[in-house]
C-alpha positions as CSV (number, residue, x, y, z in Angstrom):
1,M,18.9,7.7,22.6
2,S,21.1,5.7,24.9
3,E,22.5,2.3,24.0
4,A,20.7,0.7,27.0
5,H,17.4,2.2,25.8
6,K,18.0,0.8,22.3
7,K,18.7,-2.6,23.7
8,R,15.6,-2.6,25.8
9,K,13.5,-1.7,22.8
10,L,15.0,-4.5,20.6
11,I,14.3,-7.1,23.4
12,D,10.8,-5.8,23.7
13,V,10.2,-6.2,20.0
14,V,11.3,-9.8,20.1
15,R,9.1,-10.5,23.1
16,E,6.1,-8.8,21.5
17,L,6.3,-10.9,18.3
18,R,4.6,-13.7,20.2
19,R,1.5,-11.6,21.1
20,P,-1.8,-12.5,19.3
21,K,-2.2,-8.8,18.4
22,V,1.0,-8.9,16.3
23,A,0.1,-12.3,14.8
24,A,-3.3,-10.9,13.7
25,M,-1.5,-7.8,12.3
26,L,0.8,-10.0,10.2
27,A,-2.2,-11.9,8.7
28,L,-4.2,-8.7,8.1
29,G,-1.2,-7.2,6.4
30,F,-1.2,-10.2,4.1
31,S,-4.9,-9.8,3.4
32,S,-4.4,-6.1,2.6
33,G,-1.5,-6.8,0.2
34,L,-3.0,-9.7,-1.6
35,P,-5.5,-7.9,-3.9
36,F,-3.3,-4.9,-4.6
37,L,-1.3,-6.2,-7.6
38,L,-4.0,-8.6,-8.8
39,T,-5.9,-5.5,-10.1
40,G,-2.7,-3.7,-11.2
41,N,0.7,-4.9,-12.3
42,T,0.1,-8.6,-12.2
43,L,-3.1,-8.2,-14.2
44,G,-1.1,-6.2,-16.7
45,Y,1.2,-9.3,-17.1
46,W,-1.8,-11.5,-17.8
47,L,-3.2,-9.0,-20.3
48,R,0.1,-8.6,-22.1
49,D,0.3,-12.4,-22.4
50,E,-2.9,-12.2,-24.3
51,G,-1.7,-9.4,-26.6
52,T,-3.4,-6.4,-25.0
53,S,-1.9,-3.1,-25.9
54,L,0.3,-1.1,-23.5
55,K,-2.2,1.8,-23.7
56,A,-5.1,-0.4,-22.7
57,I,-3.1,-1.9,-19.8
58,G,-2.2,1.6,-18.6
59,F,-5.8,2.8,-18.7
60,L,-7.1,-0.3,-17.0
61,S,-4.8,0.4,-14.1
62,W,-7.2,3.3,-13.3
63,V,-9.3,0.8,-11.3
64,G,-6.7,1.5,-8.7
65,L,-8.1,5.0,-8.3
66,A,-10.4,3.4,-5.7
67,Y,-7.4,3.5,-3.3
68,G,-7.1,7.3,-3.8
69,L,-10.9,7.9,-3.5
70,K,-11.4,6.0,-0.3
71,V,-11.4,9.1,1.8
72,F,-14.9,9.9,0.5
73,W,-16.5,6.8,2.1
74,S,-14.2,6.4,5.1
75,P,-16.5,8.5,7.3
76,F,-19.2,5.8,6.9
77,I,-16.6,3.3,8.0
78,D,-15.8,5.4,11.1
79,R,-19.4,6.0,12.1
80,L,-21.6,3.0,10.9
81,D,-21.6,-0.7,11.5
82,A,-21.0,-3.0,8.5
83,P,-24.1,-4.7,7.0
84,L,-24.5,-8.3,8.0
85,F,-21.4,-8.5,10.3
86,G,-21.2,-5.3,12.2
87,A,-23.6,-6.1,15.0
88,R,-21.9,-9.4,15.8
89,L,-18.2,-8.6,15.2
90,G,-18.0,-4.9,16.0
91,R,-17.4,-1.9,13.7
92,R,-13.8,-2.6,12.7
93,R,-14.0,-6.4,12.4
94,G,-17.4,-6.2,10.7
95,W,-16.1,-4.0,7.9
96,M,-13.0,-6.2,7.6
97,L,-15.0,-9.3,7.0
98,L,-17.4,-7.8,4.6
99,A,-14.5,-6.3,2.5
100,Q,-12.6,-9.6,2.5
101,A,-15.6,-11.6,1.3
102,L,-16.2,-9.2,-1.6
103,I,-12.5,-9.3,-2.5
104,G,-12.6,-13.1,-2.6
105,L,-15.8,-13.1,-4.8
106,G,-14.4,-10.5,-7.1
107,L,-11.1,-12.4,-7.7
108,F,-13.1,-15.5,-8.4
109,G,-15.1,-13.6,-11.0
110,M,-11.9,-12.4,-12.6
111,S,-10.6,-15.9,-12.8
112,I,-13.7,-17.1,-14.6
113,L,-13.8,-14.2,-17.1
114,G,-10.1,-13.7,-17.9
115,G,-9.1,-11.6,-20.8
116,T,-11.3,-13.6,-23.2
117,G,-14.4,-12.4,-21.4
118,G,-13.8,-8.9,-22.6
119,L,-11.9,-6.0,-21.0
120,M,-15.0,-4.2,-19.9
121,A,-16.4,-7.2,-17.9
122,L,-13.0,-7.9,-16.5
123,G,-12.6,-4.3,-15.5
124,V,-15.9,-4.4,-13.6
125,F,-14.8,-7.3,-11.5
126,A,-11.4,-5.7,-11.0
127,L,-13.1,-2.5,-9.9
128,I,-15.2,-4.5,-7.3
129,V,-12.0,-6.0,-6.0
130,A,-10.2,-2.6,-5.9
131,F,-13.1,-0.8,-4.0
132,A,-13.4,-3.7,-1.5
133,S,-9.6,-3.8,-1.1
134,A,-9.6,0.0,-0.4
135,T,-12.3,-0.5,2.2
136,Q,-10.3,-3.2,3.8
137,D,-7.3,-0.9,3.9
138,I,-9.3,1.8,5.6
139,V,-10.4,-0.4,8.5
140,V,-7.2,-2.4,8.9
141,D,-5.2,0.9,9.0
142,A,-7.6,2.2,11.7
143,W,-7.4,-1.0,13.6
144,R,-3.6,-1.0,13.6
145,I,-3.4,2.5,15.0
146,E,-6.2,2.1,17.5
147,V,-5.1,-1.1,19.1
148,A,-1.5,0.2,19.7
149,D,-0.9,0.9,23.4
150,D,2.1,3.2,22.9
151,S,4.5,4.4,20.3
152,D,6.7,1.3,20.5
153,E,3.8,-1.0,19.8
154,L,2.6,1.2,17.0
155,G,6.0,0.9,15.3
156,L,5.9,-2.9,15.9
157,L,2.4,-3.3,14.5
158,S,3.4,-1.1,11.5
159,A,6.4,-3.3,10.9
160,A,4.2,-6.5,11.2
161,Y,1.7,-5.0,8.8
162,Q,4.5,-4.3,6.3
163,L,5.9,-7.8,6.6
164,G,2.5,-9.3,6.0
165,Y,1.9,-7.0,3.1
166,R,5.3,-7.8,1.6
167,A,4.6,-11.5,1.9
168,A,1.4,-11.0,-0.1
169,L,3.2,-9.1,-2.7
170,L,5.7,-12.0,-3.0
171,V,2.8,-14.3,-3.7
172,T,1.0,-12.0,-6.2
173,D,4.1,-10.6,-7.8
174,A,6.3,-13.7,-8.0
175,L,4.8,-17.1,-7.1
176,I,1.7,-16.4,-9.2
177,L,3.9,-16.0,-12.3
178,I,5.3,-19.5,-11.8
179,S,1.8,-20.8,-11.1
180,A,0.5,-19.0,-14.2
181,N,3.2,-20.5,-16.4
182,H,2.4,-24.0,-15.5
183,L,-1.3,-24.0,-14.4
184,G,-2.6,-20.9,-16.3
185,W,-3.9,-17.5,-15.1
186,P,-7.5,-18.5,-14.3
187,I,-6.4,-21.3,-11.8
188,S,-3.8,-18.9,-10.3
189,Y,-6.4,-16.2,-9.7
190,T,-8.8,-18.8,-8.1
191,A,-6.0,-19.7,-5.7
192,M,-5.6,-16.0,-4.8
193,A,-9.3,-15.8,-4.0
194,I,-9.0,-18.8,-1.7
195,L,-6.0,-17.2,0.1
196,M,-8.3,-14.4,1.3
197,A,-9.2,-17.0,4.0
198,V,-6.0,-15.9,5.8
199,G,-7.5,-12.4,6.4
200,I,-10.9,-13.8,7.3
201,A,-9.4,-16.0,9.9
202,A,-7.4,-13.1,11.4
203,T,-10.5,-10.9,11.5
204,L,-12.4,-13.6,13.4
205,K,-9.5,-13.9,15.9
206,A,-8.8,-10.2,16.3
207,T,-10.2,-8.1,19.1
208,E,-12.1,-4.8,18.8
209,P,-10.1,-1.7,19.8
210,A,-12.1,-0.7,23.0
211,Q,-10.6,2.8,23.4
212,A,-11.5,3.8,19.8
213,D,-15.0,2.3,20.1
214,K,-15.6,4.4,23.1
215,A,-14.5,7.5,21.3
216,L,-16.7,6.7,18.3
217,E,-19.7,5.8,20.4
218,E,-19.3,9.1,22.3
219,R,-19.3,11.1,19.1
220,E,-22.4,9.2,17.8
221,R,-24.3,10.0,21.1
222,E,-23.3,13.7,20.9
223,A,-24.1,14.0,17.2
224,P,-25.8,11.1,15.3
225,L,-24.6,10.6,11.8
226,L,-28.1,11.3,10.3
227,S,-28.3,14.7,12.0
228,L,-26.8,17.8,10.4
229,R,-24.2,18.2,13.1
230,G,-23.3,14.5,13.0
231,A,-22.9,14.6,9.2
232,F,-20.7,17.7,9.5
233,D,-18.6,16.0,12.2
234,A,-18.2,12.8,10.3
235,F,-17.3,14.3,6.9
236,I,-15.7,17.7,7.8
237,G,-14.6,17.2,11.4
238,P,-11.6,14.9,10.6
239,F,-10.2,17.5,8.2
240,I,-10.7,20.4,10.6
241,S,-9.1,18.4,13.4
242,F,-6.2,17.5,11.2
243,F,-5.5,21.1,10.0
244,R,-6.0,22.4,13.6
245,S,-3.5,19.9,15.0
246,H,-0.8,20.5,12.4
247,G,-1.4,24.2,11.5
248,A,0.5,25.6,8.5
249,L,2.6,22.5,8.1
250,A,-0.5,20.4,7.2
251,L,-0.4,21.4,3.5
252,L,3.4,20.7,3.3
253,M,2.8,17.3,4.9
254,L,0.0,16.5,2.4
255,L,2.1,17.6,-0.6
256,T,5.1,15.6,0.6
257,I,3.0,12.5,1.1
258,A,1.3,13.0,-2.3
259,L,4.7,12.9,-4.1
260,Y,6.6,10.4,-2.0
261,R,5.7,7.2,-3.9
262,L,4.9,8.9,-7.3
263,P,7.9,7.3,-9.1
264,E,6.9,3.8,-8.0
265,F,3.2,4.3,-9.0
266,M,4.2,5.6,-12.5
267,M,6.6,2.8,-13.4
268,G,4.4,0.0,-11.9
269,P,2.0,-0.8,-14.8
270,M,4.9,-1.1,-17.2
271,A,7.3,-3.3,-15.2
272,N,5.7,-6.7,-16.1
273,P,5.0,-5.8,-19.7
274,Y,8.7,-4.8,-19.9
275,Y,9.8,-8.2,-18.7
276,H,7.4,-9.8,-21.2
277,D,8.8,-7.7,-24.1
278,L,12.4,-8.5,-22.9
279,Q,11.4,-12.2,-23.3
280,I,12.2,-13.0,-19.6
281,S,10.3,-16.1,-18.7
282,K,7.6,-16.0,-16.0
283,D,9.5,-18.7,-14.2
284,M,12.7,-16.6,-14.1
285,V,10.8,-13.5,-12.9
286,G,8.9,-15.4,-10.3
287,A,12.0,-17.3,-9.1
288,V,14.1,-14.1,-8.8
289,R,11.3,-12.2,-7.0
290,A,10.7,-15.2,-4.6
291,S,14.4,-15.5,-3.7
292,V,16.5,-12.3,-4.2
293,G,13.4,-10.1,-4.0
294,L,12.1,-11.7,-0.9
295,I,15.4,-11.4,1.0
296,A,15.8,-7.8,-0.1
297,S,12.2,-7.0,1.0
298,L,12.8,-8.4,4.4
299,L,16.1,-6.6,4.7
300,G,14.5,-3.4,3.6
301,T,11.6,-3.7,6.1
302,A,14.0,-4.6,8.9
303,A,16.4,-1.8,8.0
304,G,13.6,0.7,7.8
305,G,12.4,-0.1,11.3
306,L,15.8,-0.2,12.8
307,F,16.8,3.0,11.0
308,I,13.8,4.8,12.4
309,L,14.6,3.4,15.9
310,R,18.2,4.6,15.7
311,Y,18.1,7.8,13.6
312,G,14.4,8.9,13.7
313,I,11.6,9.1,11.2
314,W,12.8,12.3,9.4
315,R,16.1,10.8,8.3
316,A,14.3,7.7,7.2
317,L,11.8,9.8,5.2
318,I,14.6,11.5,3.4
319,L,16.6,8.3,2.6
320,G,13.4,6.6,1.2
321,P,13.1,8.7,-2.0
322,V,16.9,8.3,-2.6
323,L,16.7,4.5,-2.6
324,Q,13.5,4.5,-4.7
325,L,15.1,6.9,-7.3
326,L,18.2,4.7,-7.7
327,A,16.2,1.5,-7.9
328,I,13.8,2.8,-10.6
329,L,16.7,4.3,-12.6
330,S,18.4,0.9,-12.7
331,F,15.5,-0.7,-14.5
332,G,16.6,1.0,-17.7
333,L,19.8,-1.1,-17.7
334,L,17.9,-4.2,-18.8
335,A,17.1,-2.5,-22.1
336,F,20.9,-2.6,-22.9
337,T,21.9,-5.9,-21.2
338,G,18.9,-7.9,-22.2
339,P,17.6,-10.7,-20.0
340,D,20.8,-11.1,-18.1
341,L,20.0,-13.0,-14.8
342,R,22.7,-11.3,-12.8
343,V,21.6,-7.8,-13.8
344,F,18.0,-8.7,-13.4
345,G,18.6,-10.1,-9.9
346,A,20.6,-7.0,-8.8
347,I,17.8,-4.7,-10.0
348,M,15.2,-6.7,-8.2
349,A,17.2,-6.6,-5.0
350,C,17.7,-2.8,-5.2
351,D,14.0,-2.3,-6.0
352,S,12.7,-4.6,-3.3
353,F,15.0,-3.1,-0.6
354,G,14.2,0.5,-1.5
355,V,10.5,0.1,-1.8
356,S,10.3,-1.7,1.5
357,F,12.4,0.8,3.3
358,A,10.4,3.7,2.0
359,G,7.2,2.0,2.8
360,I,8.1,1.6,6.5
361,A,9.1,5.2,6.7
362,L,6.0,6.6,5.1
363,V,3.5,4.3,7.0
364,S,5.2,5.0,10.3
365,Y,5.0,8.8,9.6
366,M,1.4,8.8,8.5
367,S,0.3,6.6,11.4
368,S,1.6,9.2,13.8
369,L,-0.6,12.0,12.4
370,T,-4.1,10.8,13.3
371,N,-6.5,11.5,16.1
372,L,-8.6,8.9,18.0
373,G,-12.2,9.2,17.0
374,Y,-11.2,10.2,13.4
375,T,-8.6,7.4,12.8
376,A,-10.1,5.8,9.7
377,T,-11.0,9.0,8.0
378,Q,-7.8,10.9,8.8
379,Y,-5.6,7.9,7.8
380,A,-7.7,7.5,4.6
381,L,-7.1,11.2,3.9
382,L,-3.3,10.6,4.2
383,S,-3.2,7.4,2.2
384,S,-5.6,8.8,-0.4
385,T,-3.3,11.8,-0.7
386,Y,-0.3,9.4,-1.2
387,A,-2.1,7.3,-3.8
388,M,-4.4,9.6,-5.7
389,L,-2.0,11.5,-7.9
390,G,0.1,8.4,-8.7
391,K,-2.9,6.2,-9.4
392,F,-4.2,8.8,-11.9
393,L,-0.9,9.5,-13.7
394,K,0.1,5.9,-14.0
395,G,-2.9,5.3,-16.3
396,F,-1.0,7.2,-19.0
397,S,2.2,5.1,-18.5
398,G,1.4,2.8,-21.5
399,A,0.5,5.7,-23.7
400,I,3.9,7.4,-22.8
401,V,5.9,4.3,-23.7
402,E,4.0,3.8,-27.0
403,W,4.6,7.6,-27.8
404,L,8.3,7.2,-27.1
405,N,8.4,4.1,-29.3
406,Q,7.6,6.3,-32.3
407,G,11.1,7.7,-32.2
408,H,13.0,5.0,-30.4
409,G,13.0,1.2,-30.3
410,L,10.6,-0.4,-27.8
411,L,13.2,-1.3,-25.3
412,A,14.9,2.1,-25.5
413,S,11.5,3.7,-25.0
414,Y,11.1,1.7,-21.8
415,A,14.6,2.9,-20.7
416,W,13.7,6.6,-21.2
417,F,10.4,6.0,-19.4
418,F,12.1,4.6,-16.3
419,G,14.6,7.4,-16.3
420,G,11.7,9.9,-16.3
421,C,10.0,8.0,-13.5
422,A,13.1,8.3,-11.4
423,A,13.5,12.0,-12.1
424,I,10.0,12.8,-10.7
425,G,11.1,11.5,-7.3
426,L,13.4,14.5,-6.8
427,P,10.7,17.0,-5.6
428,S,9.7,14.6,-2.7
429,L,13.3,14.5,-1.6
430,V,13.4,18.3,-1.4
431,L,10.0,18.5,0.4
432,C,11.1,15.9,3.0
433,A,14.1,18.1,3.8
434,L,11.9,21.2,4.1
435,L,9.4,19.4,6.3
436,M,12.2,18.2,8.6
437,R,13.6,21.7,8.9
438,A,10.1,23.3,9.4
439,H,8.9,20.8,12.0
440,S,9.9,22.3,15.4
441,G,9.3,19.0,17.4
442,G,11.6,17.0,15.1
443,E,9.7,13.7,15.3
444,G,5.9,14.3,15.3
445,A,3.3,12.7,17.5
446,P,4.1,9.0,17.8
447,V,0.6,7.7,18.6
448,P,-3.0,8.9,17.7
449,R,-4.2,11.7,20.0
450,P,-7.7,12.3,21.3
451,A,-9.8,14.1,18.7
452,E,-10.6,17.7,19.5
453,G,-14.2,18.5,20.1
């Protein structure tokens, strides 16, 4: 790529940031990221505050399996209008609004119940939030891919999505801890429910992707969903099209995606209980995440996008697991240093940078692999593949730490656990290198292609 071409691209990116489409993507990314930790790691902090066992916290994280199972209802999202809102707002925006309303109601229910209302009842509301959040992810991911005019805009929208998503994680992973320390967890979760209004406003302002709607309507005319052919096309067609497009590499792609973020998923449920057991105050955790963590996340997101622009998606995919492995491995240091602010800040910076960089690389890669007409289902297949194994295995994270605690001290058990999480990132590094070598084109399709008939 020539220097002039790179400069043109950077100027275009700055100019495009003012477009309503990108602003909507930022807000929708925020809306997608907001519920994620509220049914996972942050909920674990709340429960640990109330004395819940690590094993129970780990098992309750299984509500996140909704994100891995979303491929099974994504064909309905592709082919049917949403109840209540679909006829007026269109297919994509109708499903967005319905999912966002359910998330807000579910979070409000969690704030009322809390841990004192019983883990079972709290788990039910968390499950509602998780399923609605997974549905929102299906349609927001499809919208992001379908409204992109070209590969440059797809990359820009992916970066905007990640920035919005990371902003939401800042709120639900950092600021909420400060709020909970001074106002309590119920009030803090109520505030999160209110913040879903950001996504609702963006949905109402967004425009429907006309090109994708045309492809979906054509498929519905040719084979209505209620017909045998239509049902086959809706549920099986996306997978046939995916494997036909990518051939023998499809299985290698799926395996690579499945293992790519596995270390992060495994360590996630134990991070906040770890800080609790280290006796790091919620104010300190929140302040470090909101300062050092925020800066590192922004730098990681920007570095990921610029790295892809300069060196290509394959090198970024390979560097992502390396950064994740080093960041997760560093968590074990706190077991020996204790709640040292300098060490804690450095670890938060490494983790935030590495996770953000890897996230941009993976999202950009997965976005390039879908076909128009099957966007929601195919991207749900890819994101479910990336989430399913990790979401399942992380449910055992608390049981693993408690098992290790039988032969070691609690903090040493955490250190061994984080070391193991880092080690399971090595296979994805090898697979990325194999995929890069095997892929004859070198960069993959940059934008969604028309679906094969």
